[in-house]
N, C-alpha and C positions, 0 to 999 in steps of 0.2 A: 667818117661817114657811116651812119648806121644802115645795116643791111635789112631790108624788108622781106619777110617771108610771106608768100601768098599761098594760101591753102585752097585746094580745089575739093569740092564736095561731089562725091559720086553717089548716085542713087541707083538701086537695083531692086528688083522684085524679091520678095521674101523667099520664094521657091528657088530662085537662082542663087541667092545667098546661102540657103541651106545646102544646096548641091555643092557649092564651093567649099563650105565647111566640111562636108562629108569627104570630099576629095582630099582635102588637106589632112584629115584624120587617117585616111587610107595610106597616104604617103608617109605620115609619121609612123604608122604601124609597120610599114615595109622597112623603113630605116631602122627601127628598133629590132625587128627580126633579123635583118642583115647584119647589124653590128653585134647582136647577141651571139651569132655563130662564131665570131672571131674572139669573143671575150669570155668564153666559158672557162671552167676549171682546167687545171693542167691535164687531167685525164681526157678531157674533151676539147682540147685546143685544136683549132682548125688552121691549116697552113695552105699557102698557095702552091702552084705548080713548080715554080723555080726553087722554092725552099725544099719541097719534097724531092725534087731531082737531085739537089745538092746533098741531102741527107743520104739518099740511096746510091748516089754516084751513077745516075743514069741520065739519058737524054729525055727531052720532053716527048719525043716520039715513042720511046720505050715505055714511059709512063702512060701514054695514050694507049699503047697496046695492052698494058695491064688493066686499064679501064675497060677497053673493048672486050677483053676476055673475062671480065668480072673478077679479076684477081684482087683489085683494090676498090674499096668503097669510096665514093666521092659525092659531092653535092655541087650543084650549080649555084653560084652566088652572082646574079647578074650574068655577065658573059664569061665569068671566070670559074674555074673548078677549084674546089677546096677539098682537102684531105684531112682526116683525123691524124694528128701527130702519132697517137698510139698505134694506128694501123700501119703507118709508114715504118715506124720502128719495128713493129712485129714482122712485117714482110722482110725487112733487112735482116732480122734475126733468123728468118726462115731460109735465107740464102738468096733472096731476090736482090738484084742490083749488083754492083761491083763489090767484090770482096777486098778487104784491106790486106795489103801485103806487108 
């Protein structure tokens, strides 16, 4: 039995259509900016909280203290914090976090 597809035509005013297109473009730009933070060169690689904690050997609360005190630079990406990998490694080299035994 052949399946029949019925198409529905939706009409809208030109101004509403232009507004919709503009909104979609803003969403597209946000997605591009957000993903660009995570896909930059090795020197500017951004990592999440859990990975930063693992590298430094500290808890999330300790990392939050570093943020509050301005010890580590970070950026909000949506509801998440991101850290430059180079900053995390630099702080570890300066003696922040747990030292390897």
